[in-house]
N, CA, C, O and CB atoms as a CASP TS submission, in Angstrom:
PFRMAT TS
TARGET T0000
AUTHOR 0000-0000-0000
METHOD Language model
MODEL 1
PARENT N/A
ATOM      1  N   MET     1       6.932  28.085   0.771  1.00  0.00           N
ATOM      2  CA  MET     1       7.274  29.030  -0.248  1.00  0.00           C
ATOM      3  C   MET     1       8.607  29.650   0.146  1.00  0.00           C
ATOM      4  O   MET     1       8.831  29.955   1.317  1.00  0.00           O
ATOM      5  CB  MET     1       6.162  30.103  -0.430  1.00  0.00           C
ATOM      6  N   GLN     2       9.475  29.833  -0.813  1.00  0.00           N
ATOM      7  CA  GLN     2      10.766  30.473  -0.570  1.00  0.00           C
ATOM      8  C   GLN     2      10.846  31.728  -1.420  1.00  0.00           C
ATOM      9  O   GLN     2      10.454  31.731  -2.587  1.00  0.00           O
ATOM     10  CB  GLN     2      11.951  29.506  -0.888  1.00  0.00           C
ATOM     11  N   MET     3      11.365  32.804  -0.813  1.00  0.00           N
ATOM     12  CA  MET     3      11.443  34.074  -1.522  1.00  0.00           C
ATOM     13  C   MET     3      12.728  34.788  -1.131  1.00  0.00           C
ATOM     14  O   MET     3      13.186  34.694   0.008  1.00  0.00           O
ATOM     15  CB  MET     3      10.207  34.958  -1.218  1.00  0.00           C
ATOM     16  N   ASP     4      13.298  35.497  -2.082  1.00  0.00           N
ATOM     17  CA  ASP     4      14.499  36.269  -1.817  1.00  0.00           C
ATOM     18  C   ASP     4      14.148  37.462  -0.925  1.00  0.00           C
ATOM     19  O   ASP     4      13.060  38.025  -1.036  1.00  0.00           O
ATOM     20  CB  ASP     4      15.154  36.741  -3.142  1.00  0.00           C
ATOM     21  N   ILE     5      15.057  37.837  -0.057  1.00  0.00           N
ATOM     22  CA  ILE     5      14.811  38.917   0.901  1.00  0.00           C
ATOM     23  C   ILE     5      14.428  40.217   0.199  1.00  0.00           C
ATOM     24  O   ILE     5      13.532  40.921   0.664  1.00  0.00           O
ATOM     25  CB  ILE     5      16.046  39.142   1.770  1.00  0.00           C
ATOM     26  N   ALA     6      15.079  40.545  -0.894  1.00  0.00           N
ATOM     27  CA  ALA     6      14.769  41.790  -1.611  1.00  0.00           C
ATOM     28  C   ALA     6      13.319  41.797  -2.080  1.00  0.00           C
ATOM     29  O   ALA     6      12.642  42.818  -1.966  1.00  0.00           O
ATOM     30  CB  ALA     6      15.715  41.971  -2.816  1.00  0.00           C
ATOM     31  N   GLU     7      12.837  40.686  -2.600  1.00  0.00           N
ATOM     32  CA  GLU     7      11.447  40.588  -3.053  1.00  0.00           C
ATOM     33  C   GLU     7      10.494  40.575  -1.857  1.00  0.00           C
ATOM     34  O   GLU     7       9.392  41.119  -1.926  1.00  0.00           O
ATOM     35  CB  GLU     7      11.244  39.319  -3.914  1.00  0.00           C
ATOM     36  N   ALA     8      10.924  39.952  -0.767  1.00  0.00           N
ATOM     37  CA  ALA     8      10.079  39.841   0.425  1.00  0.00           C
ATOM     38  C   ALA     8       9.773  41.202   1.039  1.00  0.00           C
ATOM     39  O   ALA     8       8.718  41.378   1.649  1.00  0.00           O
ATOM     40  CB  ALA     8      10.750  38.952   1.460  1.00  0.00           C
ATOM     41  N   LYS     9      10.671  42.157   0.888  1.00  0.00           N
ATOM     42  CA  LYS     9      10.435  43.494   1.444  1.00  0.00           C
ATOM     43  C   LYS     9       9.154  44.097   0.892  1.00  0.00           C
ATOM     44  O   LYS     9       8.407  44.750   1.621  1.00  0.00           O
ATOM     45  CB  LYS     9      11.620  44.418   1.142  1.00  0.00           C
ATOM     46  N   ALA    10       8.899  43.880  -0.385  1.00  0.00           N
ATOM     47  CA  ALA    10       7.714  44.447  -1.022  1.00  0.00           C
ATOM     48  C   ALA    10       6.455  43.634  -0.736  1.00  0.00           C
ATOM     49  O   ALA    10       5.345  44.139  -0.903  1.00  0.00           O
ATOM     50  CB  ALA    10       7.929  44.544  -2.517  1.00  0.00           C
ATOM     51  N   LYS    11       6.611  42.384  -0.307  1.00  0.00           N
ATOM     52  CA  LYS    11       5.458  41.498  -0.119  1.00  0.00           C
ATOM     53  C   LYS    11       5.329  41.015   1.321  1.00  0.00           C
ATOM     54  O   LYS    11       4.769  39.947   1.570  1.00  0.00           O
ATOM     55  CB  LYS    11       5.564  40.302  -1.049  1.00  0.00           C
ATOM     56  N   LEU    12       5.838  41.788   2.263  1.00  0.00           N
ATOM     57  CA  LEU    12       5.866  41.343   3.651  1.00  0.00           C
ATOM     58  C   LEU    12       4.482  41.001   4.189  1.00  0.00           C
ATOM     59  O   LEU    12       4.319  39.973   4.846  1.00  0.00           O
ATOM     60  CB  LEU    12       6.492  42.403   4.513  1.00  0.00           C
ATOM     61  N   SER    13       3.484  41.840   3.923  1.00  0.00           N
ATOM     62  CA  SER    13       2.146  41.569   4.466  1.00  0.00           C
ATOM     63  C   SER    13       1.579  40.266   3.908  1.00  0.00           C
ATOM     64  O   SER    13       0.898  39.537   4.628  1.00  0.00           O
ATOM     65  CB  SER    13       1.192  42.734   4.151  1.00  0.00           C
ATOM     66  N   GLN    14       1.847  39.962   2.639  1.00  0.00           N
ATOM     67  CA  GLN    14       1.387  38.702   2.049  1.00  0.00           C
ATOM     68  C   GLN    14       2.105  37.514   2.681  1.00  0.00           C
ATOM     69  O   GLN    14       1.497  36.470   2.914  1.00  0.00           O
ATOM     70  CB  GLN    14       1.609  38.706   0.526  1.00  0.00           C
ATOM     71  N   LEU    15       3.395  37.672   2.955  1.00  0.00           N
ATOM     72  CA  LEU    15       4.160  36.590   3.571  1.00  0.00           C
ATOM     73  C   LEU    15       3.702  36.328   5.001  1.00  0.00           C
ATOM     74  O   LEU    15       3.620  35.179   5.434  1.00  0.00           O
ATOM     75  CB  LEU    15       5.650  36.919   3.554  1.00  0.00           C
ATOM     76  N   VAL    16       3.406  37.398   5.729  1.00  0.00           N
ATOM     77  CA  VAL    16       2.905  37.243   7.098  1.00  0.00           C
ATOM     78  C   VAL    16       1.569  36.512   7.080  1.00  0.00           C
ATOM     79  O   VAL    16       1.345  35.612   7.889  1.00  0.00           O
ATOM     80  CB  VAL    16       2.759  38.620   7.793  1.00  0.00           C
ATOM     81  N   ALA    17       0.683  36.889   6.167  1.00  0.00           N
ATOM     82  CA  ALA    17      -0.619  36.227   6.062  1.00  0.00           C
ATOM     83  C   ALA    17      -0.447  34.748   5.723  1.00  0.00           C
ATOM     84  O   ALA    17      -1.157  33.903   6.268  1.00  0.00           O
ATOM     85  CB  ALA    17      -1.492  36.917   4.997  1.00  0.00           C
ATOM     86  N   ALA    18       0.482  34.432   4.837  1.00  0.00           N
ATOM     87  CA  ALA    18       0.730  33.033   4.476  1.00  0.00           C
ATOM     88  C   ALA    18       1.239  32.245   5.678  1.00  0.00           C
ATOM     89  O   ALA    18       0.815  31.111   5.900  1.00  0.00           O
ATOM     90  CB  ALA    18       1.741  32.946   3.319  1.00  0.00           C
ATOM     91  N   ALA    19       2.139  32.833   6.449  1.00  0.00           N
ATOM     92  CA  ALA    19       2.660  32.157   7.644  1.00  0.00           C
ATOM     93  C   ALA    19       1.548  31.943   8.663  1.00  0.00           C
ATOM     94  O   ALA    19       1.492  30.894   9.304  1.00  0.00           O
ATOM     95  CB  ALA    19       3.809  32.973   8.275  1.00  0.00           C
ATOM     96  N   GLU    20       0.662  32.926   8.820  1.00  0.00           N
ATOM     97  CA  GLU    20      -0.458  32.794   9.759  1.00  0.00           C
ATOM     98  C   GLU    20      -1.403  31.679   9.349  1.00  0.00           C
ATOM     99  O   GLU    20      -2.023  31.050  10.207  1.00  0.00           O
ATOM    100  CB  GLU    20      -1.225  34.106   9.858  1.00  0.00           C
ATOM    101  N   ARG    21      -1.524  31.423   8.051  1.00  0.00           N
ATOM    102  CA  ARG    21      -2.380  30.335   7.561  1.00  0.00           C
ATOM    103  C   ARG    21      -1.719  28.973   7.735  1.00  0.00           C
ATOM    104  O   ARG    21      -2.345  27.942   7.491  1.00  0.00           O
ATOM    105  CB  ARG    21      -2.724  30.556   6.090  1.00  0.00           C
ATOM    106  N   GLY    22      -0.461  28.966   8.154  1.00  0.00           N
ATOM    107  CA  GLY    22       0.230  27.701   8.364  1.00  0.00           C
ATOM    108  C   GLY    22       1.159  27.314   7.241  1.00  0.00           C
ATOM    109  O   GLY    22       1.768  26.245   7.290  1.00  0.00           O
ATOM    110  N   GLU    23       1.286  28.156   6.224  1.00  0.00           N
ATOM    111  CA  GLU    23       2.200  27.855   5.126  1.00  0.00           C
ATOM    112  C   GLU    23       3.638  28.068   5.584  1.00  0.00           C
ATOM    113  O   GLU    23       3.909  28.931   6.419  1.00  0.00           O
ATOM    114  CB  GLU    23       1.885  28.732   3.890  1.00  0.00           C
ATOM    115  N   GLU    24       4.553  27.284   5.037  1.00  0.00           N
ATOM    116  CA  GLU    24       5.965  27.478   5.350  1.00  0.00           C
ATOM    117  C   GLU    24       6.491  28.620   4.491  1.00  0.00           C
ATOM    118  O   GLU    24       6.372  28.591   3.266  1.00  0.00           O
ATOM    119  CB  GLU    24       6.787  26.169   5.111  1.00  0.00           C
ATOM    120  N   VAL    25       7.069  29.620   5.135  1.00  0.00           N
ATOM    121  CA  VAL    25       7.624  30.774   4.430  1.00  0.00           C
ATOM    122  C   VAL    25       9.104  30.861   4.781  1.00  0.00           C
ATOM    123  O   VAL    25       9.461  31.030   5.947  1.00  0.00           O
ATOM    124  CB  VAL    25       6.867  32.105   4.806  1.00  0.00           C
ATOM    125  N   VAL    26       9.962  30.744   3.774  1.00  0.00           N
ATOM    126  CA  VAL    26      11.406  30.790   3.970  1.00  0.00           C
ATOM    127  C   VAL    26      11.959  31.969   3.185  1.00  0.00           C
ATOM    128  O   VAL    26      11.663  32.134   2.001  1.00  0.00           O
ATOM    129  CB  VAL    26      12.084  29.454   3.529  1.00  0.00           C
ATOM    130  N   LEU    27      12.763  32.786   3.852  1.00  0.00           N
ATOM    131  CA  LEU    27      13.417  33.904   3.176  1.00  0.00           C
ATOM    132  C   LEU    27      14.848  33.492   2.867  1.00  0.00           C
ATOM    133  O   LEU    27      15.535  32.894   3.696  1.00  0.00           O
ATOM    134  CB  LEU    27      13.378  35.209   4.048  1.00  0.00           C
ATOM    135  N   ALA    28      15.283  33.827   1.648  1.00  0.00           N
ATOM    136  CA  ALA    28      16.600  33.388   1.186  1.00  0.00           C
ATOM    137  C   ALA    28      17.447  34.578   0.760  1.00  0.00           C
ATOM    138  O   ALA    28      16.939  35.634   0.384  1.00  0.00           O
ATOM    139  CB  ALA    28      16.460  32.397   0.023  1.00  0.00           C
ATOM    140  N   ARG    29      18.745  34.369   0.834  1.00  0.00           N
ATOM    141  CA  ARG    29      19.710  35.356   0.338  1.00  0.00           C
ATOM    142  C   ARG    29      20.556  34.621  -0.691  1.00  0.00           C
ATOM    143  O   ARG    29      21.200  33.619  -0.380  1.00  0.00           O
ATOM    144  CB  ARG    29      20.605  35.979   1.513  1.00  0.00           C
ATOM    145  N   ALA    30      20.547  35.125  -1.910  1.00  0.00           N
ATOM    146  CA  ALA    30      21.285  34.504  -3.020  1.00  0.00           C
ATOM    147  C   ALA    30      20.888  33.038  -3.192  1.00  0.00           C
ATOM    148  O   ALA    30      21.723  32.183  -3.489  1.00  0.00           O
ATOM    149  CB  ALA    30      22.805  34.613  -2.783  1.00  0.00           C
ATOM    150  N   GLY    31      19.592  32.766  -2.999  1.00  0.00           N
ATOM    151  CA  GLY    31      19.082  31.415  -3.205  1.00  0.00           C
ATOM    152  C   GLY    31      19.293  30.463  -2.041  1.00  0.00           C
ATOM    153  O   GLY    31      18.838  29.321  -2.093  1.00  0.00           O
ATOM    154  N   GLN    32      19.969  30.907  -0.997  1.00  0.00           N
ATOM    155  CA  GLN    32      20.219  30.057   0.172  1.00  0.00           C
ATOM    156  C   GLN    32      19.254  30.439   1.298  1.00  0.00           C
ATOM    157  O   GLN    32      19.181  31.611   1.666  1.00  0.00           O
ATOM    158  CB  GLN    32      21.701  30.190   0.649  1.00  0.00           C
ATOM    159  N   PRO    33      18.516  29.477   1.851  1.00  0.00           N
ATOM    160  CA  PRO    33      17.592  29.780   2.944  1.00  0.00           C
ATOM    161  C   PRO    33      18.324  30.420   4.123  1.00  0.00           C
ATOM    162  O   PRO    33      19.387  29.959   4.537  1.00  0.00           O
ATOM    163  CB  PRO    33      16.872  28.506   3.401  1.00  0.00           C
ATOM    164  N   VAL    34      17.734  31.489   4.653  1.00  0.00           N
ATOM    165  CA  VAL    34      18.344  32.212   5.768  1.00  0.00           C
ATOM    166  C   VAL    34      17.455  32.150   7.012  1.00  0.00           C
ATOM    167  O   VAL    34      17.928  31.841   8.105  1.00  0.00           O
ATOM    168  CB  VAL    34      18.608  33.676   5.377  1.00  0.00           C
ATOM    169  N   VAL    35      16.167  32.445   6.838  1.00  0.00           N
ATOM    170  CA  VAL    35      15.243  32.447   7.979  1.00  0.00           C
ATOM    171  C   VAL    35      13.903  31.848   7.566  1.00  0.00           C
ATOM    172  O   VAL    35      13.550  31.797   6.388  1.00  0.00           O
ATOM    173  CB  VAL    35      15.045  33.884   8.526  1.00  0.00           C
ATOM    174  N   ARG    36      13.175  31.400   8.579  1.00  0.00           N
ATOM    175  CA  ARG    36      11.824  30.887   8.372  1.00  0.00           C
ATOM    176  C   ARG    36      10.872  31.817   9.108  1.00  0.00           C
ATOM    177  O   ARG    36      11.116  32.176  10.260  1.00  0.00           O
ATOM    178  CB  ARG    36      11.679  29.398   8.873  1.00  0.00           C
ATOM    179  N   LEU    37       9.790  32.207   8.448  1.00  0.00           N
ATOM    180  CA  LEU    37       8.790  33.093   9.033  1.00  0.00           C
ATOM    181  C   LEU    37       7.688  32.220   9.623  1.00  0.00           C
ATOM    182  O   LEU    37       7.045  31.450   8.911  1.00  0.00           O
ATOM    183  CB  LEU    37       8.216  34.099   7.968  1.00  0.00           C
ATOM    184  N   VAL    38       7.478  32.349  10.933  1.00  0.00           N
ATOM    185  CA  VAL    38       6.452  31.543  11.612  1.00  0.00           C
ATOM    186  C   VAL    38       5.597  32.458  12.484  1.00  0.00           C
ATOM    187  O   VAL    38       6.068  33.510  12.916  1.00  0.00           O
ATOM    188  CB  VAL    38       7.103  30.408  12.476  1.00  0.00           C
ATOM    189  N   PRO    39       4.344  32.073  12.749  1.00  0.00           N
ATOM    190  CA  PRO    39       3.497  32.889  13.618  1.00  0.00           C
ATOM    191  C   PRO    39       4.030  32.890  15.053  1.00  0.00           C
ATOM    192  O   PRO    39       4.582  31.891  15.514  1.00  0.00           O
ATOM    193  CB  PRO    39       2.046  32.374  13.589  1.00  0.00           C
ATOM    194  N   ALA    40       3.865  34.010  15.754  1.00  0.00           N
ATOM    195  CA  ALA    40       4.296  34.101  17.151  1.00  0.00           C
ATOM    196  C   ALA    40       3.433  33.217  18.047  1.00  0.00           C
ATOM    197  O   ALA    40       3.921  32.646  19.022  1.00  0.00           O
ATOM    198  CB  ALA    40       4.240  35.557  17.637  1.00  0.00           C
ATOM    199  N   VAL    41       2.150  33.109  17.710  1.00  0.00           N
ATOM    200  CA  VAL    41       1.223  32.269  18.460  1.00  0.00           C
ATOM    201  C   VAL    41       0.711  31.198  17.508  1.00  0.00           C
ATOM    202  O   VAL    41       0.158  31.529  16.459  1.00  0.00           O
ATOM    203  CB  VAL    41       0.039  33.109  19.074  1.00  0.00           C
ATOM    204  N   PRO    42       0.881  29.920  17.847  1.00  0.00           N
ATOM    205  CA  PRO    42       0.399  28.870  16.948  1.00  0.00           C
ATOM    206  C   PRO    42      -1.106  28.986  16.718  1.00  0.00           C
ATOM    207  O   PRO    42      -1.863  29.304  17.636  1.00  0.00           O
ATOM    208  CB  PRO    42       0.738  27.485  17.515  1.00  0.00           C
ATOM    209  N   ALA    43      -1.519  28.731  15.507  1.00  0.00           N
ATOM    210  CA  ALA    43      -2.942  28.787  15.175  1.00  0.00           C
ATOM    211  C   ALA    43      -3.677  27.667  15.894  1.00  0.00           C
ATOM    212  O   ALA    43      -3.172  26.550  16.015  1.00  0.00           O
ATOM    213  CB  ALA    43      -3.160  28.687  13.646  1.00  0.00           C
ATOM    214  N   ARG    44      -4.884  27.983  16.371  1.00  0.00           N
ATOM    215  CA  ARG    44      -5.704  26.948  17.004  1.00  0.00           C
ATOM    216  C   ARG    44      -6.233  26.021  15.926  1.00  0.00           C
ATOM    217  O   ARG    44      -6.682  26.481  14.876  1.00  0.00           O
ATOM    218  CB  ARG    44      -6.876  27.571  17.822  1.00  0.00           C
ATOM    219  N   PRO    45      -6.184  24.724  16.174  1.00  0.00           N
ATOM    220  CA  PRO    45      -6.752  23.811  15.177  1.00  0.00           C
ATOM    221  C   PRO    45      -8.259  24.022  15.074  1.00  0.00           C
ATOM    222  O   PRO    45      -8.945  24.193  16.082  1.00  0.00           O
ATOM    223  CB  PRO    45      -6.438  22.337  15.539  1.00  0.00           C
ATOM    224  N   ARG    46      -8.752  24.008  13.868  1.00  0.00           N
ATOM    225  CA  ARG    46     -10.182  24.191  13.667  1.00  0.00           C
ATOM    226  C   ARG    46     -10.907  22.887  13.950  1.00  0.00           C
ATOM    227  O   ARG    46     -10.404  21.803  13.653  1.00  0.00           O
ATOM    228  CB  ARG    46     -10.480  24.678  12.237  1.00  0.00           C
ATOM    229  N   PHE    47     -12.107  23.008  14.535  1.00  0.00           N
ATOM    230  CA  PHE    47     -12.943  21.842  14.789  1.00  0.00           C
ATOM    231  C   PHE    47     -13.478  21.348  13.454  1.00  0.00           C
ATOM    232  O   PHE    47     -14.003  22.129  12.661  1.00  0.00           O
ATOM    233  CB  PHE    47     -14.110  22.177  15.776  1.00  0.00           C
ATOM    234  N   ARG    48     -13.344  20.070  13.211  1.00  0.00           N
ATOM    235  CA  ARG    48     -13.843  19.496  11.959  1.00  0.00           C
ATOM    236  C   ARG    48     -15.015  18.585  12.271  1.00  0.00           C
ATOM    237  O   ARG    48     -14.859  17.576  12.958  1.00  0.00           O
ATOM    238  CB  ARG    48     -12.724  18.717  11.206  1.00  0.00           C
ATOM    239  N   PHE    49     -16.183  18.939  11.769  1.00  0.00           N
ATOM    240  CA  PHE    49     -17.357  18.114  11.968  1.00  0.00           C
ATOM    241  C   PHE    49     -17.180  16.779  11.262  1.00  0.00           C
ATOM    242  O   PHE    49     -16.668  16.718  10.144  1.00  0.00           O
ATOM    243  CB  PHE    49     -18.612  18.830  11.464  1.00  0.00           C
ATOM    244  N   GLY    50     -17.605  15.723  11.917  1.00  0.00           N
ATOM    245  CA  GLY    50     -17.571  14.399  11.309  1.00  0.00           C
ATOM    246  C   GLY    50     -16.253  13.680  11.439  1.00  0.00           C
ATOM    247  O   GLY    50     -16.100  12.587  10.895  1.00  0.00           O
ATOM    248  N   VAL    51     -15.284  14.258  12.146  1.00  0.00           N
ATOM    249  CA  VAL    51     -13.964  13.638  12.232  1.00  0.00           C
ATOM    250  C   VAL    51     -14.037  12.282  12.943  1.00  0.00           C
ATOM    251  O   VAL    51     -13.207  11.411  12.681  1.00  0.00           O
ATOM    252  CB  VAL    51     -12.985  14.568  12.966  1.00  0.00           C
ATOM    253  N   ALA    52     -15.013  12.088  13.835  1.00  0.00           N
ATOM    254  CA  ALA    52     -15.139  10.820  14.555  1.00  0.00           C
ATOM    255  C   ALA    52     -16.354  10.025  14.078  1.00  0.00           C
ATOM    256  O   ALA    52     -16.836   9.136  14.781  1.00  0.00           O
ATOM    257  CB  ALA    52     -15.241  11.074  16.062  1.00  0.00           C
ATOM    258  N   ALA    53     -16.841  10.345  12.893  1.00  0.00           N
ATOM    259  CA  ALA    53     -18.012   9.640  12.369  1.00  0.00           C
ATOM    260  C   ALA    53     -17.725   8.145  12.290  1.00  0.00           C
ATOM    261  O   ALA    53     -16.695   7.726  11.762  1.00  0.00           O
ATOM    262  CB  ALA    53     -18.409  10.190  10.977  1.00  0.00           C
ATOM    263  N   GLY    54     -18.636   7.361  12.813  1.00  0.00           N
ATOM    264  CA  GLY    54     -18.482   5.911  12.785  1.00  0.00           C
ATOM    265  C   GLY    54     -17.652   5.361  13.933  1.00  0.00           C
ATOM    266  O   GLY    54     -17.546   4.144  14.082  1.00  0.00           O
ATOM    267  N   GLU    55     -17.063   6.224  14.743  1.00  0.00           N
ATOM    268  CA  GLU    55     -16.227   5.774  15.857  1.00  0.00           C
ATOM    269  C   GLU    55     -17.044   5.541  17.126  1.00  0.00           C
ATOM    270  O   GLU    55     -16.685   4.696  17.945  1.00  0.00           O
ATOM    271  CB  GLU    55     -15.130   6.794  16.131  1.00  0.00           C
ATOM    272  N   VAL    56     -18.124   6.274  17.292  1.00  0.00           N
ATOM    273  CA  VAL    56     -18.939   6.162  18.493  1.00  0.00           C
ATOM    274  C   VAL    56     -20.101   5.224  18.198  1.00  0.00           C
ATOM    275  O   VAL    56     -20.848   5.415  17.238  1.00  0.00           O
ATOM    276  CB  VAL    56     -19.449   7.559  18.964  1.00  0.00           C
ATOM    277  N   LYS    57     -20.237   4.220  19.035  1.00  0.00           N
ATOM    278  CA  LYS    57     -21.311   3.240  18.848  1.00  0.00           C
ATOM    279  C   LYS    57     -22.512   3.621  19.709  1.00  0.00           C
ATOM    280  O   LYS    57     -22.355   4.033  20.859  1.00  0.00           O
ATOM    281  CB  LYS    57     -20.821   1.807  19.201  1.00  0.00           C
ATOM    282  N   HIS    58     -23.683   3.485  19.159  1.00  0.00           N
ATOM    283  CA  HIS    58     -24.915   3.786  19.879  1.00  0.00           C
ATOM    284  C   HIS    58     -25.305   2.568  20.706  1.00  0.00           C
ATOM    285  O   HIS    58     -25.417   1.458  20.185  1.00  0.00           O
ATOM    286  CB  HIS    58     -26.060   4.185  18.896  1.00  0.00           C
ATOM    287  N   VAL    59     -25.510   2.786  21.994  1.00  0.00           N
ATOM    288  CA  VAL    59     -25.961   1.719  22.886  1.00  0.00           C
ATOM    289  C   VAL    59     -27.417   2.035  23.220  1.00  0.00           C
ATOM    290  O   VAL    59     -27.684   2.939  24.011  1.00  0.00           O
ATOM    291  CB  VAL    59     -25.058   1.611  24.199  1.00  0.00           C
ATOM    292  N   PRO    60     -28.364   1.300  22.627  1.00  0.00           N
ATOM    293  CA  PRO    60     -29.770   1.678  22.745  1.00  0.00           C
ATOM    294  C   PRO    60     -30.310   1.666  24.172  1.00  0.00           C
ATOM    295  O   PRO    60     -31.198   2.460  24.483  1.00  0.00           O
ATOM    296  CB  PRO    60     -30.591   0.767  21.913  1.00  0.00           C
ATOM    297  N   ASP    61     -29.811   0.798  25.050  1.00  0.00           N
ATOM    298  CA  ASP    61     -30.366   0.719  26.402  1.00  0.00           C
ATOM    299  C   ASP    61     -29.500   1.433  27.443  1.00  0.00           C
ATOM    300  O   ASP    61     -29.588   1.125  28.632  1.00  0.00           O
ATOM    301  CB  ASP    61     -30.538  -0.731  26.798  1.00  0.00           C
ATOM    302  N   PHE    62     -28.689   2.355  27.021  1.00  0.00           N
ATOM    303  CA  PHE    62     -27.759   3.037  27.926  1.00  0.00           C
ATOM    304  C   PHE    62     -28.483   3.759  29.063  1.00  0.00           C
ATOM    305  O   PHE    62     -28.013   3.744  30.200  1.00  0.00           O
ATOM    306  CB  PHE    62     -26.911   4.032  27.146  1.00  0.00           C
ATOM    307  N   LEU    63     -29.605   4.381  28.773  1.00  0.00           N
ATOM    308  CA  LEU    63     -30.321   5.151  29.789  1.00  0.00           C
ATOM    309  C   LEU    63     -31.383   4.338  30.530  1.00  0.00           C
ATOM    310  O   LEU    63     -32.076   4.871  31.396  1.00  0.00           O
ATOM    311  CB  LEU    63     -30.968   6.346  29.149  1.00  0.00           C
ATOM    312  N   GLU    64     -31.510   3.089  30.205  1.00  0.00           N
ATOM    313  CA  GLU    64     -32.481   2.221  30.877  1.00  0.00           C
ATOM    314  C   GLU    64     -31.942   1.819  32.247  1.00  0.00           C
ATOM    315  O   GLU    64     -30.728   1.765  32.441  1.00  0.00           O
ATOM    316  CB  GLU    64     -32.790   0.960  30.018  1.00  0.00           C
ATOM    317  N   PRO    65     -32.835   1.535  33.201  1.00  0.00           N
ATOM    318  CA  PRO    65     -32.372   1.089  34.518  1.00  0.00           C
ATOM    319  C   PRO    65     -31.574  -0.213  34.408  1.00  0.00           C
ATOM    320  O   PRO    65     -31.835  -1.049  33.544  1.00  0.00           O
ATOM    321  CB  PRO    65     -33.569   0.898  35.469  1.00  0.00           C
ATOM    322  N   MET    66     -30.608  -0.360  35.295  1.00  0.00           N
ATOM    323  CA  MET    66     -29.770  -1.545  35.328  1.00  0.00           C
ATOM    324  C   MET    66     -30.566  -2.726  35.880  1.00  0.00           C
ATOM    325  O   MET    66     -31.375  -2.546  36.791  1.00  0.00           O
ATOM    326  CB  MET    66     -28.505  -1.296  36.176  1.00  0.00           C
ATOM    327  N   PRO    67     -30.354  -3.924  35.350  1.00  0.00           N
ATOM    328  CA  PRO    67     -31.014  -5.096  35.940  1.00  0.00           C
ATOM    329  C   PRO    67     -30.560  -5.263  37.397  1.00  0.00           C
ATOM    330  O   PRO    67     -29.457  -4.858  37.766  1.00  0.00           O
ATOM    331  CB  PRO    67     -30.696  -6.389  35.113  1.00  0.00           C
ATOM    332  N   ASP    68     -31.422  -5.862  38.210  1.00  0.00           N
ATOM    333  CA  ASP    68     -31.127  -6.005  39.641  1.00  0.00           C
ATOM    334  C   ASP    68     -29.831  -6.749  39.897  1.00  0.00           C
ATOM    335  O   ASP    68     -29.072  -6.375  40.791  1.00  0.00           O
ATOM    336  CB  ASP    68     -32.259  -6.721  40.335  1.00  0.00           C
ATOM    337  N   ASP    69     -29.557  -7.811  39.119  1.00  0.00           N
ATOM    338  CA  ASP    69     -28.331  -8.585  39.363  1.00  0.00           C
ATOM    339  C   ASP    69     -27.077  -7.753  39.051  1.00  0.00           C
ATOM    340  O   ASP    69     -26.063  -7.898  39.735  1.00  0.00           O
ATOM    341  CB  ASP    69     -28.335  -9.875  38.510  1.00  0.00           C
ATOM    342  N   ALA    70     -27.130  -6.898  38.045  1.00  0.00           N
ATOM    343  CA  ALA    70     -25.984  -6.050  37.715  1.00  0.00           C
ATOM    344  C   ALA    70     -25.836  -4.932  38.745  1.00  0.00           C
ATOM    345  O   ALA    70     -24.720  -4.570  39.120  1.00  0.00           O
ATOM    346  CB  ALA    70     -26.136  -5.455  36.298  1.00  0.00           C
ATOM    347  N   ARG    71     -26.958  -4.391  39.197  1.00  0.00           N
ATOM    348  CA  ARG    71     -26.913  -3.322  40.195  1.00  0.00           C
ATOM    349  C   ARG    71     -26.379  -3.840  41.523  1.00  0.00           C
ATOM    350  O   ARG    71     -25.725  -3.098  42.256  1.00  0.00           O
ATOM    351  CB  ARG    71     -28.304  -2.710  40.390  1.00  0.00           C
ATOM    352  N   ALA    72     -26.648  -5.104  41.844  1.00  0.00           N
ATOM    353  CA  ALA    72     -26.171  -5.698  43.096  1.00  0.00           C
ATOM    354  C   ALA    72     -24.646  -5.712  43.148  1.00  0.00           C
ATOM    355  O   ALA    72     -24.065  -5.667  44.232  1.00  0.00           O
ATOM    356  CB  ALA    72     -26.718  -7.126  43.256  1.00  0.00           C
ATOM    357  N   LEU    73     -23.996  -5.775  41.993  1.00  0.00           N
ATOM    358  CA  LEU    73     -22.533  -5.764  41.962  1.00  0.00           C
ATOM    359  C   LEU    73     -21.969  -4.418  42.414  1.00  0.00           C
ATOM    360  O   LEU    73     -20.818  -4.348  42.844  1.00  0.00           O
ATOM    361  CB  LEU    73     -22.034  -6.089  40.556  1.00  0.00           C
ATOM    362  N   TRP    74     -22.758  -3.358  42.324  1.00  0.00           N
ATOM    363  CA  TRP    74     -22.308  -2.013  42.694  1.00  0.00           C
ATOM    364  C   TRP    74     -22.634  -1.666  44.146  1.00  0.00           C
ATOM    365  O   TRP    74     -22.134  -0.672  44.673  1.00  0.00           O
ATOM    366  CB  TRP    74     -22.939  -0.987  41.773  1.00  0.00           C
ATOM    367  N   ASP    75     -23.446  -2.457  44.775  1.00  0.00           N
ATOM    368  CA  ASP    75     -23.838  -2.161  46.171  1.00  0.00           C
ATOM    369  C   ASP    75     -22.809  -2.644  47.153  1.00  0.00           C
ATOM    370  O   ASP    75     -22.981  -2.477  48.360  1.00  0.00           O
ATOM    371  CB  ASP    75     -25.180  -2.795  46.501  1.00  0.00           C
TER
END
């Protein structure tokens, strides 16, 4: 979002909130971009459930004891 500095004075709290949400906020003078408003501390990415759905394969015998011949390789 781009806004003229004169208008931004009246809406500063809204612009700060928008920048905190990750929106790009640019302040302009006479229609020319002058500064970009960014958060002082980057927002932590939110955990998204299901982002790795289908990526992890279930191994049914994972917790079963190893066969003797395979275990012998580790001894």
